[in-house]
N, CA, C, O and the ligand as a Tripos MOL2 file, in Angstrom:
@<TRIPOS>MOLECULE
protein
  241   239    61     0     0
PROTEIN
NO_CHARGES

@<TRIPOS>ATOM
      1 N         -48.4920  -68.5740  152.7630 N.3       1 MET1
      2 CA        -49.0460  -69.9070  152.4060 C.3       1 MET1
      3 C         -47.9490  -70.8520  151.8990 C.2       1 MET1
      4 O         -47.8240  -71.9920  152.3460 O.2       1 MET1
      5 N         -47.1550  -70.3280  150.9390 N.am      2 HIS2
      6 CA        -46.0490  -71.1650  150.4990 C.3       2 HIS2
      7 C         -44.9670  -71.3530  151.4890 C.2       2 HIS2
      8 O         -44.7130  -70.4680  152.3060 O.2       2 HIS2
      9 N         -44.2990  -72.5060  151.4490 N.am      3 GLU3
     10 CA        -43.1000  -72.6790  152.2380 C.3       3 GLU3
     11 C         -42.0890  -71.6350  151.6820 C.2       3 GLU3
     12 O         -42.2260  -71.1250  150.5690 O.2       3 GLU3
     13 N         -41.1030  -71.3620  152.4980 N.am      4 GLU4
     14 CA        -40.0810  -70.4000  152.1030 C.3       4 GLU4
     15 C         -39.2790  -70.9560  150.8950 C.2       4 GLU4
     16 O         -38.8930  -72.1250  150.8620 O.2       4 GLU4
     17 N         -39.0640  -70.1110  149.9620 N.am      5 ILE5
     18 CA        -38.1710  -70.4930  148.8100 C.3       5 ILE5
     19 C         -37.0160  -69.6150  148.7780 C.2       5 ILE5
     20 O         -37.1000  -68.4540  149.1770 O.2       5 ILE5
     21 N         -35.9410  -70.1130  148.3210 N.am      6 LYS6
     22 CA        -34.7060  -69.3210  148.1880 C.3       6 LYS6
     23 C         -33.8410  -69.9190  147.1010 C.2       6 LYS6
     24 O         -34.2000  -70.9120  146.4690 O.2       6 LYS6
     25 N         -32.7100  -69.3030  146.8990 N.am      7 GLU7
     26 CA        -31.7830  -69.8540  145.9360 C.3       7 GLU7
     27 C         -31.4430  -71.2990  146.2600 C.2       7 GLU7
     28 O         -31.1190  -71.5940  147.4100 O.2       7 GLU7
     29 N         -31.4980  -72.1650  145.3470 N.am      8 GLY8
     30 CA        -31.1990  -73.5680  145.5550 C.3       8 GLY8
     31 C         -32.4420  -74.4150  145.8380 C.2       8 GLY8
     32 O         -32.3530  -75.6410  145.7880 O.2       8 GLY8
     33 N         -33.5640  -73.8290  146.1250 N.am      9 SER9
     34 CA        -34.8050  -74.6180  146.3470 C.3       9 SER9
     35 C         -35.2180  -75.3530  145.0950 C.2       9 SER9
     36 O         -35.0670  -74.8650  143.9750 O.2       9 SER9
     37 N         -35.7360  -76.5210  145.3150 N.am     10 ILE10
     38 CA        -36.2190  -77.4100  144.2070 C.3      10 ILE10
     39 C         -37.7810  -77.3150  144.2380 C.2      10 ILE10
     40 O         -38.4110  -77.5760  145.2620 O.2      10 ILE10
     41 N         -38.3610  -76.9390  143.1010 N.am     11 LEU11
     42 CA        -39.7980  -76.7530  143.0530 C.3      11 LEU11
     43 C         -40.4790  -77.6770  142.0200 C.2      11 LEU11
     44 O         -39.8690  -78.1270  141.0500 O.2      11 LEU11
     45 N         -41.7500  -77.9280  142.2760 N.am     12 VAL12
     46 CA        -42.6440  -78.4990  141.2070 C.3      12 VAL12
     47 C         -43.5410  -77.4030  140.8310 C.2      12 VAL12
     48 O         -44.1840  -76.7930  141.6840 O.2      12 VAL12
     49 N         -43.6060  -77.1260  139.5370 N.am     13 LEU13
     50 CA        -44.5060  -76.0680  139.0870 C.3      13 LEU13
     51 C         -45.7620  -76.6660  138.5490 C.2      13 LEU13
     52 O         -45.8400  -77.8500  138.2240 O.2      13 LEU13
     53 N         -46.7620  -75.7950  138.4630 N.am     14 LYS14
     54 CA        -48.1020  -76.2260  137.9760 C.3      14 LYS14
     55 C         -47.9990  -76.7270  136.5350 C.2      14 LYS14
     56 O         -48.7100  -77.6390  136.1140 O.2      14 LYS14
     57 N         -47.0720  -76.0830  135.7880 N.am     15 LYS15
     58 CA        -46.8790  -76.4040  134.4090 C.3      15 LYS15
     59 C         -45.4590  -76.8810  134.1870 C.2      15 LYS15
     60 O         -44.5110  -76.2220  134.6150 O.2      15 LYS15
     61 N         -45.2980  -78.0190  133.5240 N.am     16 GLY16
     62 CA        -43.9790  -78.5520  133.3250 C.3      16 GLY16
     63 C         -43.2750  -77.9270  132.0930 C.2      16 GLY16
     64 O         -43.8840  -77.1530  131.3540 O.2      16 GLY16
     65 N         -42.0320  -78.2630  131.8910 N.am     17 HIS17
     66 CA        -41.2920  -77.7670  130.7720 C.3      17 HIS17
     67 C         -41.6020  -78.6520  129.5620 C.2      17 HIS17
     68 O         -41.9250  -79.8240  129.7530 O.2      17 HIS17
     69 N         -41.5180  -78.1400  128.3130 N.am     18 PRO18
     70 CA        -41.7710  -78.9980  127.1780 C.3      18 PRO18
     71 C         -40.9560  -80.2580  127.0840 C.2      18 PRO18
     72 O         -41.3540  -81.1850  126.3790 O.2      18 PRO18
     73 N         -39.8070  -80.3360  127.7790 N.am     19 CYS19
     74 CA        -39.0030  -81.5460  127.7480 C.3      19 CYS19
     75 C         -39.6300  -82.6560  128.5410 C.2      19 CYS19
     76 O         -39.1710  -83.7960  128.4660 O.2      19 CYS19
     77 N         -40.6780  -82.3620  129.3120 N.am     20 GLY20
     78 CA        -41.4000  -83.4030  130.0730 C.3      20 GLY20
     79 C         -41.0900  -83.3590  131.5310 C.2      20 GLY20
     80 O         -41.7710  -84.0270  132.3080 O.2      20 GLY20
     81 N         -40.0880  -82.6010  131.9620 N.am     21 GLU21
     82 CA        -39.6950  -82.5010  133.3760 C.3      21 GLU21
     83 C         -40.5700  -81.4550  134.0370 C.2      21 GLU21
     84 O         -41.0240  -80.5270  133.3680 O.2      21 GLU21
     85 N         -40.8170  -81.5770  135.3190 N.am     22 ASN22
     86 CA        -41.5910  -80.6180  136.0690 C.3      22 ASN22
     87 C         -40.9130  -80.1700  137.2930 C.2      22 ASN22
     88 O         -41.5440  -79.5250  138.1300 O.2      22 ASN22
     89 N         -39.6880  -80.4620  137.4590 N.am     23 LYS23
     90 CA        -38.9550  -79.9950  138.6670 C.3      23 LYS23
     91 C         -37.9070  -78.9650  138.2430 C.2      23 LYS23
     92 O         -37.2390  -79.0840  137.2160 O.2      23 LYS23
     93 N         -37.8080  -77.9380  139.1070 N.am     24 TRP24
     94 CA        -36.9680  -76.8390  138.7490 C.3      24 TRP24
     95 C         -36.1600  -76.4700  140.0070 C.2      24 TRP24
     96 O         -36.6250  -76.6340  141.1340 O.2      24 TRP24
     97 N         -34.9200  -75.9600  139.7720 N.am     25 GLN25
     98 CA        -34.1410  -75.4560  140.8460 C.3      25 GLN25
     99 C         -33.9290  -73.9550  140.6420 C.2      25 GLN25
    100 O         -33.6260  -73.4810  139.5470 O.2      25 GLN25
    101 N         -34.0990  -73.2460  141.7270 N.am     26 ILE26
    102 CA        -33.8640  -71.7680  141.6910 C.3      26 ILE26
    103 C         -32.4050  -71.5050  141.7010 C.2      26 ILE26
    104 O         -31.7170  -71.8340  142.6660 O.2      26 ILE26
    105 N         -31.8970  -70.8990  140.6160 N.am     27 THR27
    106 CA        -30.4770  -70.5830  140.5860 C.3      27 THR27
    107 C         -30.1540  -69.1450  140.9240 C.2      27 THR27
    108 O         -29.0140  -68.7970  141.2310 O.2      27 THR27
    109 N         -31.1800  -68.3230  140.8620 N.am     28 SER28
    110 CA        -31.0420  -66.9220  141.2270 C.3      28 SER28
    111 C         -32.3480  -66.4260  141.7230 C.2      28 SER28
    112 O         -33.3710  -66.5470  141.0490 O.2      28 SER28
    113 N         -32.3260  -65.8490  142.9320 N.am     29 PHE29
    114 CA        -33.6480  -65.4250  143.5520 C.3      29 PHE29
    115 C         -33.6100  -63.9490  143.8990 C.2      29 PHE29
    116 O         -32.8950  -63.5110  144.8010 O.2      29 PHE29
    117 N         -34.3950  -63.2080  143.1610 N.am     30 GLY30
    118 CA        -34.4870  -61.7650  143.4080 C.3      30 GLY30
    119 C         -35.8040  -61.2750  142.8650 C.2      30 GLY30
    120 O         -36.7310  -62.0800  142.7780 O.2      30 GLY30
    121 N         -35.9670  -60.0120  142.4900 N.am     31 THR31
    122 CA        -37.1660  -59.5350  141.8800 C.3      31 THR31
    123 C         -37.4370  -60.3180  140.5980 C.2      31 THR31
    124 O         -38.5730  -60.6580  140.2660 O.2      31 THR31
    125 N         -36.3290  -60.5870  139.8890 N.am     32 ILE32
    126 CA        -36.3820  -61.5050  138.7590 C.3      32 ILE32
    127 C         -35.5970  -62.7110  139.1660 C.2      32 ILE32
    128 O         -34.4910  -62.6270  139.7000 O.2      32 ILE32
    129 N         -36.2170  -63.8550  138.8940 N.am     33 CYS33
    130 CA        -35.5580  -65.1220  139.2620 C.3      33 CYS33
    131 C         -35.1240  -65.9020  138.0920 C.2      33 CYS33
    132 O         -35.6640  -65.7500  136.9960 O.2      33 CYS33
    133 N         -34.1270  -66.7640  138.3020 N.am     34 LYS34
    134 CA        -33.7660  -67.7300  137.2480 C.3      34 LYS34
    135 C         -34.0290  -69.1290  137.8140 C.2      34 LYS34
    136 O         -33.6430  -69.4620  138.9350 O.2      34 LYS34
    137 N         -34.7090  -69.9370  136.9780 N.am     35 ILE35
    138 CA        -34.9300  -71.3330  137.4520 C.3      35 ILE35
    139 C         -34.4360  -72.3250  136.3750 C.2      35 ILE35
    140 O         -34.6040  -72.1170  135.1730 O.2      35 ILE35
    141 N         -33.8450  -73.3660  136.8530 N.am     36 LYS36
    142 CA        -33.2150  -74.2790  135.9070 C.3      36 LYS36
    143 C         -34.0750  -75.6030  135.8390 C.2      36 LYS36
    144 O         -34.3620  -76.2240  136.8620 O.2      36 LYS36
    145 N         -34.4460  -75.9760  134.6530 N.am     37 CYS37
    146 CA        -35.2090  -77.2470  134.5050 C.3      37 CYS37
    147 C         -34.2400  -78.4120  134.8630 C.2      37 CYS37
    148 O         -33.1120  -78.4570  134.3710 O.2      37 CYS37
    149 N         -34.6760  -79.2980  135.6800 N.am     38 LEU38
    150 CA        -33.8190  -80.4020  136.1230 C.3      38 LEU38
    151 C         -33.8540  -81.5710  135.1000 C.2      38 LEU38
    152 O         -33.1740  -82.5830  135.2690 O.2      38 LEU38
    153 N         -34.6370  -81.4000  134.0790 N.am     39 GLY39
    154 CA        -34.6170  -82.4130  133.0370 C.3      39 GLY39
    155 C         -33.5970  -82.0840  131.9590 C.2      39 GLY39
    156 O         -32.7920  -82.9330  131.5740 O.2      39 GLY39
    157 N         -33.6340  -80.8700  131.4830 N.am     40 CYS40
    158 CA        -32.7330  -80.4970  130.3430 C.3      40 CYS40
    159 C         -31.7130  -79.3670  130.7280 C.2      40 CYS40
    160 O         -30.8750  -78.9480  129.9290 O.2      40 CYS40
    161 N         -31.8380  -78.9420  131.9170 N.am     41 GLU41
    162 CA        -30.8920  -77.9030  132.4710 C.3      41 GLU41
    163 C         -31.0350  -76.5610  131.8010 C.2      41 GLU41
    164 O         -30.1490  -75.7160  131.9250 O.2      41 GLU41
    165 N         -32.1390  -76.3380  131.0840 N.am     42 ARG42
    166 CA        -32.3280  -75.0520  130.5180 C.3      42 ARG42
    167 C         -32.7280  -74.0700  131.6120 C.2      42 ARG42
    168 O         -33.4240  -74.4230  132.5640 O.2      42 ARG42
    169 N         -32.2660  -72.8130  131.4540 N.am     43 ILE43
    170 CA        -32.5660  -71.7560  132.4260 C.3      43 ILE43
    171 C         -33.7420  -70.8770  131.9050 C.2      43 ILE43
    172 O         -33.7440  -70.4510  130.7500 O.2      43 ILE43
    173 N         -34.6800  -70.6360  132.7390 N.am     44 VAL44
    174 CA        -35.7660  -69.7770  132.4310 C.3      44 VAL44
    175 C         -35.8180  -68.5570  133.3760 C.2      44 VAL44
    176 O         -35.7330  -68.7050  134.5950 O.2      44 VAL44
    177 N         -35.9530  -67.3870  132.8110 N.am     45 ILE45
    178 CA        -36.0210  -66.1890  133.6380 C.3      45 ILE45
    179 C         -37.5020  -65.8590  133.8480 C.2      45 ILE45
    180 O         -38.3140  -65.8270  132.9240 O.2      45 ILE45
    181 N         -37.8010  -65.6100  135.1730 N.am     46 ILE46
    182 CA        -39.1680  -65.4020  135.5410 C.3      46 ILE46
    183 C         -39.2550  -64.3780  136.6350 C.2      46 ILE46
    184 O         -38.3860  -64.3110  137.5030 O.2      46 ILE46
    185 N         -40.3060  -63.5700  136.6020 N.am     47 ASP47
    186 CA        -40.6360  -62.5690  137.6150 C.3      47 ASP47
    187 C         -40.9760  -63.3580  138.9230 C.2      47 ASP47
    188 O         -41.6260  -64.4020  138.8640 O.2      47 ASP47
    189 N         -40.5330  -62.8530  140.0770 N.am     48 ARG48
    190 CA        -40.6420  -63.6050  141.3210 C.3      48 ARG48
    191 C         -42.2330  -63.7660  141.6870 C.2      48 ARG48
    192 O         -42.6780  -64.8050  142.1750 O.2      48 ARG48
    193 N         -42.9610  -62.7240  141.4210 N.am     49 THR49
    194 CA        -44.4190  -62.8100  141.6660 C.3      49 THR49
    195 C         -45.0570  -63.9200  140.8270 C.2      49 THR49
    196 O         -45.8970  -64.6750  141.3150 O.2      49 THR49
    197 N         -44.6440  -64.0080  139.5520 N.am     50 ASP50
    198 CA        -45.1430  -65.0410  138.6700 C.3      50 ASP50
    199 C         -44.7100  -66.3940  139.1150 C.2      50 ASP50
    200 O         -45.4960  -67.3410  139.1140 O.2      50 ASP50
    201 N         -43.5020  -66.4950  139.4860 N.am     51 LEU51
    202 CA        -42.9380  -67.8190  139.9590 C.3      51 LEU51
    203 C         -43.7370  -68.3060  141.1680 C.2      51 LEU51
    204 O         -44.0830  -69.4840  141.2530 O.2      51 LEU51
    205 N         -44.0270  -67.4010  142.1000 N.am     52 LYS52
    206 CA        -44.7470  -67.8360  143.3350 C.3      52 LYS52
    207 C         -46.1040  -68.3860  142.9640 C.2      52 LYS52
    208 O         -46.5560  -69.3730  143.5450 O.2      52 LYS52
    209 N         -46.7760  -67.7460  141.9810 N.am     53 LYS53
    210 CA        -48.1070  -68.2080  141.5290 C.3      53 LYS53
    211 C         -48.0400  -69.5700  140.9220 C.2      53 LYS53
    212 O         -48.9870  -70.3490  141.0290 O.2      53 LYS53
    213 N         -46.9520  -69.8700  140.2920 N.am     54 ARG54
    214 CA        -46.8310  -71.1260  139.5390 C.3      54 ARG54
    215 C         -46.3650  -72.3220  140.3370 C.2      54 ARG54
    216 O         -46.3610  -73.4400  139.8220 O.2      54 ARG54
    217 N         -45.9610  -72.1090  141.6170 N.am     55 ILE55
    218 CA        -45.5180  -73.2530  142.4190 C.3      55 ILE55
    219 C         -46.6320  -74.1650  142.8270 C.2      55 ILE55
    220 O         -47.6820  -73.7340  143.3020 O.2      55 ILE55
    221 N         -46.3750  -75.4750  142.6260 N.am     56 LYS56
    222 CA        -47.3680  -76.4760  143.0430 C.3      56 LYS56
    223 C         -46.8480  -77.0180  144.3880 C.2      56 LYS56
    224 O         -47.6260  -77.2500  145.3140 O.2      56 LYS56
    225 N         -45.5560  -77.2110  144.4780 N.am     57 LYS57
    226 CA        -44.9680  -77.8250  145.6530 C.3      57 LYS57
    227 C         -43.4970  -77.4430  145.7840 C.2      57 LYS57
    228 O         -42.7840  -77.3300  144.7870 O.2      57 LYS57
    229 N         -43.0490  -77.2430  147.0310 N.am     58 VAL58
    230 CA        -41.6310  -77.0360  147.2930 C.3      58 VAL58
    231 C         -41.0520  -78.3720  147.7920 C.2      58 VAL58
    232 O         -41.5100  -78.9140  148.7980 O.2      58 VAL58
    233 N         -40.0850  -78.8740  147.1100 N.am     59 ILE59
    234 CA        -39.5360  -80.1910  147.4740 C.3      59 ILE59
    235 C         -38.4750  -80.0780  148.5660 C.2      59 ILE59
    236 O         -38.4160  -80.8500  149.5230 O.2      59 ILE59
    237 N         -37.6310  -79.0440  148.3490 N.am     60 GLN60
    238 CA        -36.5450  -78.8530  149.4200 C.3      60 GLN60
    239 C         -36.0480  -77.4850  149.3690 C.2      60 GLN60
    240 O         -35.1680  -77.1190  150.1470 O.2      60 GLN60
    241 ZN        -36.5870  -79.0790  130.4100 Zn       61 ZN61
@<TRIPOS>BOND
     1     1     2 1
     2     2     3 1
     3     3     4 2
     4     3     5 am
     5     5     6 1
     6     6     7 1
     7     7     8 2
     8     7     9 am
     9     9    10 1
    10    10    11 1
    11    11    12 2
    12    11    13 am
    13    13    14 1
    14    14    15 1
    15    15    16 2
    16    15    17 am
    17    17    18 1
    18    18    19 1
    19    19    20 2
    20    19    21 am
    21    21    22 1
    22    22    23 1
    23    23    24 2
    24    23    25 am
    25    25    26 1
    26    26    27 1
    27    27    28 2
    28    27    29 am
    29    29    30 1
    30    30    31 1
    31    31    32 2
    32    31    33 am
    33    33    34 1
    34    34    35 1
    35    35    36 2
    36    35    37 am
    37    37    38 1
    38    38    39 1
    39    39    40 2
    40    39    41 am
    41    41    42 1
    42    42    43 1
    43    43    44 2
    44    43    45 am
    45    45    46 1
    46    46    47 1
    47    47    48 2
    48    47    49 am
    49    49    50 1
    50    50    51 1
    51    51    52 2
    52    51    53 am
    53    53    54 1
    54    54    55 1
    55    55    56 2
    56    55    57 am
    57    57    58 1
    58    58    59 1
    59    59    60 2
    60    59    61 am
    61    61    62 1
    62    62    63 1
    63    63    64 2
    64    63    65 am
    65    65    66 1
    66    66    67 1
    67    67    68 2
    68    67    69 am
    69    69    70 1
    70    70    71 1
    71    71    72 2
    72    71    73 am
    73    73    74 1
    74    74    75 1
    75    75    76 2
    76    75    77 am
    77    77    78 1
    78    78    79 1
    79    79    80 2
    80    79    81 am
    81    81    82 1
    82    82    83 1
    83    83    84 2
    84    83    85 am
    85    85    86 1
    86    86    87 1
    87    87    88 2
    88    87    89 am
    89    89    90 1
    90    90    91 1
    91    91    92 2
    92    91    93 am
    93    93    94 1
    94    94    95 1
    95    95    96 2
    96    95    97 am
    97    97    98 1
    98    98    99 1
    99    99   100 2
   100    99   101 am
   101   101   102 1
   102   102   103 1
   103   103   104 2
   104   103   105 am
   105   105   106 1
   106   106   107 1
   107   107   108 2
   108   107   109 am
   109   109   110 1
   110   110   111 1
   111   111   112 2
   112   111   113 am
   113   113   114 1
   114   114   115 1
   115   115   116 2
   116   115   117 am
   117   117   118 1
   118   118   119 1
   119   119   120 2
   120   119   121 am
   121   121   122 1
   122   122   123 1
   123   123   124 2
   124   123   125 am
   125   125   126 1
   126   126   127 1
   127   127   128 2
   128   127   129 am
   129   129   130 1
   130   130   131 1
   131   131   132 2
   132   131   133 am
   133   133   134 1
   134   134   135 1
   135   135   136 2
   136   135   137 am
   137   137   138 1
   138   138   139 1
   139   139   140 2
   140   139   141 am
   141   141   142 1
   142   142   143 1
   143   143   144 2
   144   143   145 am
   145   145   146 1
   146   146   147 1
   147   147   148 2
   148   147   149 am
   149   149   150 1
   150   150   151 1
   151   151   152 2
   152   151   153 am
   153   153   154 1
   154   154   155 1
   155   155   156 2
   156   155   157 am
   157   157   158 1
   158   158   159 1
   159   159   160 2
   160   159   161 am
   161   161   162 1
   162   162   163 1
   163   163   164 2
   164   163   165 am
   165   165   166 1
   166   166   167 1
   167   167   168 2
   168   167   169 am
   169   169   170 1
   170   170   171 1
   171   171   172 2
   172   171   173 am
   173   173   174 1
   174   174   175 1
   175   175   176 2
   176   175   177 am
   177   177   178 1
   178   178   179 1
   179   179   180 2
   180   179   181 am
   181   181   182 1
   182   182   183 1
   183   183   184 2
   184   183   185 am
   185   185   186 1
   186   186   187 1
   187   187   188 2
   188   187   189 am
   189   189   190 1
   190   190   191 1
   191   191   192 2
   192   191   193 am
   193   193   194 1
   194   194   195 1
   195   195   196 2
   196   195   197 am
   197   197   198 1
   198   198   199 1
   199   199   200 2
   200   199   201 am
   201   201   202 1
   202   202   203 1
   203   203   204 2
   204   203   205 am
   205   205   206 1
   206   206   207 1
   207   207   208 2
   208   207   209 am
   209   209   210 1
   210   210   211 1
   211   211   212 2
   212   211   213 am
   213   213   214 1
   214   214   215 1
   215   215   216 2
   216   215   217 am
   217   217   218 1
   218   218   219 1
   219   219   220 2
   220   219   221 am
   221   221   222 1
   222   222   223 1
   223   223   224 2
   224   223   225 am
   225   225   226 1
   226   226   227 1
   227   227   228 2
   228   227   229 am
   229   229   230 1
   230   230   231 1
   231   231   232 2
   232   231   233 am
   233   233   234 1
   234   234   235 1
   235   235   236 2
   236   235   237 am
   237   237   238 1
   238   238   239 1
   239   239   240 2
@<TRIPOS>SUBSTRUCTURE
     1 MET1         2 RESIDUE 1 A MET
     2 HIS2         6 RESIDUE 1 A HIS
     3 GLU3        10 RESIDUE 1 A GLU
     4 GLU4        14 RESIDUE 1 A GLU
     5 ILE5        18 RESIDUE 1 A ILE
     6 LYS6        22 RESIDUE 1 A LYS
     7 GLU7        26 RESIDUE 1 A GLU
     8 GLY8        30 RESIDUE 1 A GLY
     9 SER9        34 RESIDUE 1 A SER
    10 ILE10       38 RESIDUE 1 A ILE
    11 LEU11       42 RESIDUE 1 A LEU
    12 VAL12       46 RESIDUE 1 A VAL
    13 LEU13       50 RESIDUE 1 A LEU
    14 LYS14       54 RESIDUE 1 A LYS
    15 LYS15       58 RESIDUE 1 A LYS
    16 GLY16       62 RESIDUE 1 A GLY
    17 HIS17       66 RESIDUE 1 A HIS
    18 PRO18       70 RESIDUE 1 A PRO
    19 CYS19       74 RESIDUE 1 A CYS
    20 GLY20       78 RESIDUE 1 A GLY
    21 GLU21       82 RESIDUE 1 A GLU
    22 ASN22       86 RESIDUE 1 A ASN
    23 LYS23       90 RESIDUE 1 A LYS
    24 TRP24       94 RESIDUE 1 A TRP
    25 GLN25       98 RESIDUE 1 A GLN
    26 ILE26      102 RESIDUE 1 A ILE
    27 THR27      106 RESIDUE 1 A THR
    28 SER28      110 RESIDUE 1 A SER
    29 PHE29      114 RESIDUE 1 A PHE
    30 GLY30      118 RESIDUE 1 A GLY
    31 THR31      122 RESIDUE 1 A THR
    32 ILE32      126 RESIDUE 1 A ILE
    33 CYS33      130 RESIDUE 1 A CYS
    34 LYS34      134 RESIDUE 1 A LYS
    35 ILE35      138 RESIDUE 1 A ILE
    36 LYS36      142 RESIDUE 1 A LYS
    37 CYS37      146 RESIDUE 1 A CYS
    38 LEU38      150 RESIDUE 1 A LEU
    39 GLY39      154 RESIDUE 1 A GLY
    40 CYS40      158 RESIDUE 1 A CYS
    41 GLU41      162 RESIDUE 1 A GLU
    42 ARG42      166 RESIDUE 1 A ARG
    43 ILE43      170 RESIDUE 1 A ILE
    44 VAL44      174 RESIDUE 1 A VAL
    45 ILE45      178 RESIDUE 1 A ILE
    46 ILE46      182 RESIDUE 1 A ILE
    47 ASP47      186 RESIDUE 1 A ASP
    48 ARG48      190 RESIDUE 1 A ARG
    49 THR49      194 RESIDUE 1 A THR
    50 ASP50      198 RESIDUE 1 A ASP
    51 LEU51      202 RESIDUE 1 A LEU
    52 LYS52      206 RESIDUE 1 A LYS
    53 LYS53      210 RESIDUE 1 A LYS
    54 ARG54      214 RESIDUE 1 A ARG
    55 ILE55      218 RESIDUE 1 A ILE
    56 LYS56      222 RESIDUE 1 A LYS
    57 LYS57      226 RESIDUE 1 A LYS
    58 VAL58      230 RESIDUE 1 A VAL
    59 ILE59      234 RESIDUE 1 A ILE
    60 GLN60      238 RESIDUE 1 A GLN
    61 ZN61       241 GROUP 0 **** ****
């Protein structure tokens, strides 16, 4: 259902970061992923299955 995502993909998640931004870039894509908030550049570690459930839109 989702478009393909990979390292470098920019995503909009269902829930934004507390800083107010809602776009994230995948900096590491594996069983465990790292995503970087494009507002404050903070990195969040997230399980890939969880990440896929939270995607609202794939931007690129
Ligand atoms: Zn942020």
